[in-house]
N, C-alpha and C positions, 0 to 999 in steps of 0.2 A: 731415664737419661734425658739433657738439654741437647736440644743441640747447639751449637756454634752459632752467632751469631750470621756467619759471614753462608753459613748455610739457609737463614731463615730469607736474608735478603736476595729478592731474585734478579737483579743485577747480579751480586757477587756469583751467589749459586750458577748463573748462566757460564760465568769466567769460569768459574772450579769445575763445571763439566766440560768446557769447552779442552778445559788444560787436561781432564785425566784423559781427556775420548783423545787426543793428539799424543801421548805420553802410555797409552794403553793401561790407565789405570783403572782399578774399579769405585766406582764413585761409594758407593754403597760403603765399601772398608774402607774410605779414605774418610768419612762423616761419623763412621763408627768408632776408630779411634782416634776423632777428634774431639767426638764429645767424650770421651773416656777421660783423656787429656783435660778437657774444660770443666769438667767434674770435680778432680782434681787439684786445680791450679786455683792457688789462692790458701789451698789449706793446711799447706805445711807438713803435710805429711806423704810419704812415699810410699808404707804400706799399700797392699791392693792395687797398685797401680799395675805391677811385672802382673799380676793375672789378670786382670781385666785387661788388657792389651793383647793376653795369648788368649783368653775366651773371643776376643772379637776377631782374631787372625784364624782360630778354630774356625768356629761359624760360617767365616770366609769360604773354609778349604771344605767344607763339610755340605755348603750353597753347590759349588763348583762340580763334588764328586754329586751330584745328580743331575 
């Protein structure tokens, strides 16, 4: 997967990190979800998006259990 450009730019990543921290959002989960959407954007297909998003959320839940 390719990280969206906002996660590659250090200034933007800092802003995202601060917002995630302020709003109690897991930045890894956000990045994973954005990667899925970024990979499907422009493809014109919806098949697989829901499965990939669910997989990201499942991985997040599994990380939190450990």
